[in-house]
ROGU-170372 format. One line per field, with one value per residue (C-alpha): residue number from 1; residue in three letters; x, y, z. Coordinates in Angstrom, 2 decimals, always signed. Each point is the difference from the previous one (the first is absolute). Layout:
N
seq = NUM  ...
type = Ala  ...
east = X  ...
north = Y  ...
up = Z  ...
END
This chain:
265
seq = 1  2  3  4  5  6  7  8  9  10  11  12  13  14  15  16  17  18  19  20  21  22  23  24  25  26  27  28  29  30  31  32  33  34  35  36  37  38  39  40  41  42  43  44  45  46  47  48  49  50  51  52  53  54  55  56  57  58  59  60  61  62  63  64  65  66  67  68  69  70  71  72  73  74  75  76  77  78  79  80  81  82  83  84  85  86  87  88  89  90  91  92  93  94  95  96  97  98  99  100  101  102  103  104  105  106  107  108  109  110  111  112  113  114  115  116  117  118  119  120  121  122  123  124  125  126  127  128  129  130  131  132  133  134  135  136  137  138  139  140  141  142  143  144  145  146  147  148  149  150  151  152  153  154  155  156  157  158  159  160  161  162  163  164  165  166  167  168  169  170  171  172  173  174  175  176  177  178  179  180  181  182  183  184  185  186  187  188  189  190  191  192  193  194  195  196  197  198  199  200  201  202  203  204  205  206  207  208  209  210  211  212  213  214  215  216  217  218  219  220  221  222  223  224  225  226  227  228  229  230  231  232  233  234  235  236  237  238  239  240  241  242  243  244  245  246  247  248  249  250  251  252  253  254  255  256  257  258  259  260  261  262  263  264  265
type = Unk  Unk  Unk  Unk  Unk  Unk  Unk  Unk  Unk  Unk  Unk  Unk  Unk  Unk  Unk  Unk  Unk  Unk  Unk  Unk  Unk  Unk  Unk  Unk  Unk  Unk  Unk  Unk  Unk  Unk  Unk  Unk  Unk  Unk  Unk  Unk  Unk  Unk  Unk  Unk  Unk  Unk  Unk  Unk  Unk  Unk  Unk  Unk  Unk  Unk  Unk  Unk  Unk  Unk  Unk  Unk  Unk  Unk  Unk  Unk  Unk  Unk  Unk  Unk  Unk  Unk  Unk  Unk  Unk  Unk  Unk  Unk  Unk  Unk  Unk  Unk  Unk  Unk  Unk  Unk  Unk  Unk  Unk  Unk  Unk  Unk  Unk  Unk  Unk  Unk  Unk  Unk  Unk  Unk  Unk  Unk  Unk  Unk  Unk  Unk  Unk  Unk  Unk  Unk  Unk  Unk  Unk  Unk  Unk  Unk  Unk  Unk  Unk  Unk  Unk  Unk  Unk  Unk  Unk  Unk  Unk  Unk  Unk  Unk  Unk  Unk  Unk  Unk  Unk  Unk  Unk  Unk  Unk  Unk  Unk  Unk  Unk  Unk  Unk  Unk  Unk  Unk  Unk  Unk  Unk  Unk  Unk  Unk  Unk  Unk  Unk  Unk  Unk  Unk  Unk  Unk  Unk  Unk  Unk  Unk  Unk  Unk  Unk  Unk  Unk  Unk  Unk  Unk  Unk  Unk  Unk  Unk  Unk  Unk  Unk  Unk  Unk  Unk  Unk  Unk  Unk  Unk  Unk  Unk  Unk  Unk  Unk  Unk  Unk  Unk  Unk  Unk  Unk  Unk  Unk  Unk  Unk  Unk  Unk  Unk  Unk  Unk  Unk  Unk  Unk  Unk  Unk  Unk  Unk  Unk  Unk  Unk  Unk  Unk  Unk  Unk  Unk  Unk  Unk  Unk  Unk  Unk  Unk  Unk  Unk  Unk  Unk  Unk  Unk  Unk  Unk  Unk  Unk  Unk  Unk  Unk  Unk  Unk  Unk  Unk  Unk  Unk  Unk  Unk  Unk  Unk  Unk  Unk  Unk  Unk  Unk  Unk  Unk  Unk  Unk  Unk  Unk  Unk  Unk  Unk  Unk  Unk  Unk  Unk  Unk
east = +0.04  +1.37  +0.61  +0.56  -3.02  -0.13  -1.54  -3.93  -2.14  -3.03  -2.28  -2.21  -1.35  -2.40  -3.02  -0.94  +2.55  +2.25  -2.73  -2.38  -1.35  -3.32  -1.83  +2.92  +2.69  +3.56  +0.87  +3.71  -1.14  -2.76  +2.88  +2.11  -2.19  -0.78  +3.73  -0.04  -2.58  +1.13  +3.35  -1.28  +0.92  -1.85  -1.57  -2.77  -2.03  +0.12  -2.77  -0.74  -3.73  -2.53  -2.77  +0.20  +0.18  +3.36  -2.64  -1.04  +3.76  +0.45  -2.92  +1.49  +3.50  -0.78  -2.20  +2.57  +2.75  +1.70  -0.38  -0.97  -1.43  -2.08  +1.96  +3.39  -2.08  +0.76  -2.82  -0.16  -3.82  +0.80  +3.19  -1.92  -3.00  +2.40  +1.96  -3.50  -0.23  +3.20  -1.19  -4.01  -2.29  -2.06  -3.11  +1.17  -1.88  +2.35  -0.23  +1.23  +0.48  +1.09  -1.42  -1.55  +2.91  +1.24  -3.70  -0.22  +3.22  -0.92  -2.99  +1.45  +1.80  -2.78  -0.03  -3.50  +0.25  -1.47  +0.68  -0.98  +1.23  +2.66  +3.39  +2.07  -0.03  +1.45  +0.88  +1.04  -0.62  -3.80  -1.29  -3.38  +1.70  -1.97  +0.14  -2.36  +2.16  +2.97  -2.14  -0.54  +3.06  +1.06  -2.58  +1.22  +4.08  -0.70  -1.98  +2.99  -0.75  +3.38  +0.86  +1.14  +0.94  +0.50  +2.87  +1.26  +0.25  -1.41  -0.25  -1.46  +1.87  -2.82  -0.10  -0.51  +2.25  -0.69  -2.89  +0.08  +0.90  -0.54  +2.28  -2.08  -2.73  +2.00  +1.49  -3.36  -1.00  +3.80  -0.51  -4.10  +0.70  +3.73  +0.56  +2.97  -1.34  +1.77  +1.33  -0.48  +1.29  +3.42  +2.33  -0.95  +1.82  -2.96  -1.67  +3.62  +1.10  -3.34  +0.72  +3.48  -1.42  -2.16  +2.41  +2.35  +2.72  +3.42  -0.46  +3.79  -0.83  -3.43  -0.89  -2.38  -1.59  -1.47  -0.49  +0.07  +3.08  -1.99  -2.25  +1.29  +3.45  +0.11  -2.30  +2.11  +3.30  -2.10  -0.63  +3.50  +0.06  +1.57  -1.85  -0.41  -2.19  -1.61  -0.72  -3.46  -2.53  +0.58  +2.77  +1.35  +1.45  +1.73  +3.34  -0.39  +0.65  +1.46  +1.08  -1.19  +2.57  -1.13  -1.39  -1.88  -1.94  -1.92  -0.42  +1.89  +2.79  +0.37  +2.57  -1.65  +3.40  -0.53  -3.02  +0.36  -3.04  +1.19  -0.73  +2.65  +2.78
north = -0.04  +3.30  +3.27  +2.54  +1.23  +0.35  +2.43  -0.69  +1.27  -2.07  -1.41  -3.01  -0.99  -2.22  +1.38  -2.28  +0.12  +2.69  +3.14  -1.43  -2.78  -0.32  +3.35  +1.64  +1.85  -0.62  +3.44  -0.18  -1.33  +2.86  +2.34  -1.73  +0.11  +3.11  +1.18  -2.26  +1.85  +3.21  -0.76  -1.86  -3.21  -2.21  -2.79  -2.60  -2.61  -3.64  -2.11  -3.55  +0.74  -0.26  +1.51  +3.70  +1.51  +2.23  +2.65  -0.89  -0.31  +3.52  +1.47  -2.06  +1.44  +3.40  +0.00  -0.72  +2.38  -2.56  +1.95  -3.17  +0.22  -2.88  -0.45  -0.98  -2.40  -3.87  -2.48  -3.70  +0.29  +1.95  -2.12  -3.21  +1.23  +0.58  -3.15  -1.89  +2.26  -2.32  -3.27  +0.34  +1.16  +2.70  -0.24  -3.30  -1.18  +0.78  -0.59  +2.88  -0.93  +3.52  +3.20  +2.73  +1.27  -3.17  -0.90  +3.55  -0.31  -3.44  +1.41  +2.88  -2.01  -1.62  -3.23  -1.56  -0.64  -3.31  -2.70  -3.10  -1.24  +1.93  +0.48  +1.91  +0.24  +3.70  +0.00  +2.76  +1.44  -1.06  +1.16  -1.85  -3.42  -3.27  -3.53  +0.16  +2.31  -2.52  -2.98  +2.08  +0.70  -3.73  -0.97  +2.43  -0.61  -3.67  +0.05  +2.26  +3.71  +2.07  +1.40  +3.42  +1.23  +3.75  -0.98  -2.37  +2.44  -1.81  +2.99  +3.59  +2.61  +1.92  +2.54  -2.57  -2.77  -1.88  -1.78  -3.45  +1.18  -1.43  -2.70  -1.68  -0.03  -1.04  -3.27  -1.17  -0.01  -1.03  -3.19  -0.95  +0.08  -1.33  +3.02  +2.41  +4.04  +2.27  +2.69  +3.50  +1.79  +0.57  -2.14  +0.18  +3.02  +0.73  +3.21  +1.13  -0.07  +1.43  +2.89  +0.91  +0.09  +2.55  +1.83  -0.11  +0.39  -2.07  -3.67  +0.66  +2.56  -0.45  -1.79  -2.75  +0.89  -1.96  -1.74  -3.62  -2.06  -2.78  +2.13  +3.65  -0.51  -3.58  +2.10  +2.76  -2.52  -1.51  +2.98  +1.07  +3.01  +0.77  -0.02  +1.40  -1.79  +1.67  -1.33  +1.69  -2.97  -3.58  -1.43  -3.23  -2.39  -2.21  +0.10  +1.95  -1.71  +3.60  +2.99  +3.30  +2.73  +2.21  -1.08  +3.56  +0.21  +2.80  +1.90  +2.83  -1.78  +0.62  +3.03  +2.81  +0.71  -3.39  +0.69  +1.30  +0.51  -0.84  +3.02  +1.64  -2.22
up = -0.11  -0.85  +2.21  -2.80  -1.60  -3.82  -1.82  -0.19  -2.80  +0.51  +2.49  -0.49  +3.42  +1.84  +1.54  +3.21  +2.57  -1.20  -0.79  +2.29  +2.93  -0.80  -0.20  +2.38  -2.21  +0.86  +0.56  -0.92  -3.68  +0.08  +0.40  -2.53  -2.78  +0.47  -0.44  -2.74  -1.84  +0.61  -1.60  -2.89  +0.99  -2.43  +2.24  -0.79  +2.27  -0.35  +2.09  +0.53  +1.44  -2.19  +2.08  -1.54  -3.29  -0.88  +0.36  +3.56  +1.00  -1.24  +2.22  +2.94  -0.48  -0.75  +2.68  +2.37  -1.59  -2.63  -3.60  -1.82  -3.69  -1.05  -3.02  +1.87  +2.37  -1.31  +1.85  -0.11  -1.38  -3.03  -0.97  +0.73  -2.59  -2.35  +0.09  -0.93  -3.31  -0.85  +0.86  -0.85  -3.09  +1.04  +2.12  +1.67  +3.12  +2.88  +3.54  +2.90  +3.19  +1.02  +1.12  -2.24  -1.64  -0.91  -1.72  -1.30  -2.09  -1.46  -0.50  -2.10  -2.36  -1.35  +1.74  +1.52  +3.86  +0.84  +2.53  -2.61  -3.00  -0.04  -1.49  +2.77  +3.64  +0.91  +3.90  +2.21  +3.82  +0.30  +3.53  -0.86  -1.49  +1.07  -0.50  -2.73  -1.96  +0.82  -0.95  -3.58  -0.53  +0.29  -2.11  -2.84  +0.23  +0.08  -3.22  -1.42  +0.92  +0.08  +3.46  +0.58  +3.44  +0.73  +2.39  +2.90  +2.67  +3.22  +2.30  -0.38  +2.36  +2.19  +2.36  +2.60  -1.07  -3.19  -1.87  -2.35  -3.40  -3.41  +0.30  +2.39  -2.61  -2.61  +2.34  +0.47  -3.66  -0.78  +2.30  -0.93  -3.97  +0.24  -2.74  +0.69  -0.38  -3.02  +2.50  -1.80  +3.10  +2.65  -0.27  -3.97  -1.64  -2.02  +2.62  +0.20  -3.86  -1.26  +2.94  -1.62  -3.63  +0.99  +1.97  -2.56  +2.46  -0.15  +1.32  +1.77  +2.01  +0.68  +3.31  +1.21  +3.06  +2.42  +3.17  -0.51  -1.40  -1.55  -2.13  -0.73  +0.44  -2.53  -2.56  +0.04  -0.66  -2.51  -1.61  +0.28  +2.29  +2.89  +3.09  +3.59  +2.89  +2.50  +3.20  +0.19  -0.66  -0.25  +2.58  -1.68  +2.51  -2.30  -1.63  -3.61  -3.02  -1.22  +1.69  -0.98  -1.09  +2.50  +3.52  +1.65  +3.28  -1.83  -3.18  +1.56  +0.17  -3.89  -0.05  -2.34  -1.68  -1.59  -1.78  -3.27  -2.25  -3.99  -1.22  +2.01  -0.37
END
């Protein structure tokens, strides 16, 4: 792990555990993103959370004092729905296990939402998950449907601790059907590479910022970005498979003179 900071010309950041915990903003993050916005440092957000749209996340962040453009918020619900376009014929029947943001993203791409005779099952965090949904997903997958999962996170940080994440639901479906999902979110690099293409910044000086090594940092490395782990979210006790380039207690540890918008270089 490095100790000398190189120039940072862009930031791609996780949300849960970095900018907020549940509905509580992380004050050190609020201050840093305000500073980066003021200096013109490009940044984007990538989130495994499929329960809100980019517009909803933007409203939440701006209300907390973090300037956020929905065009620079990449969600697993949107990217999962885009992936279906590569796999399925238009108007195909798709079972969605998830909140309204995921259902809406799939429907907006022209697919028919159904729970029988489907050609794909897309699953994310669903706080109304039931045994009946599990059984219908099992039936669809045993009959050959595609299985797309938004993300493997087993837990989500909240203001009071943690709650079960989408990974718990995916594991239940996988166990029931014996089918492994194709994962869209971190640790896969898809969200990060899309964010990088939107920012248009240098891959080698755009940093991936996150609180979880096994999702955020792994995704950043897979996308070819340098990485920063911030210890304001999930606490991982197991020895990490890889190490971040920088490991900090809060975003305030990033020195201001390391941040250099590309237009000023």
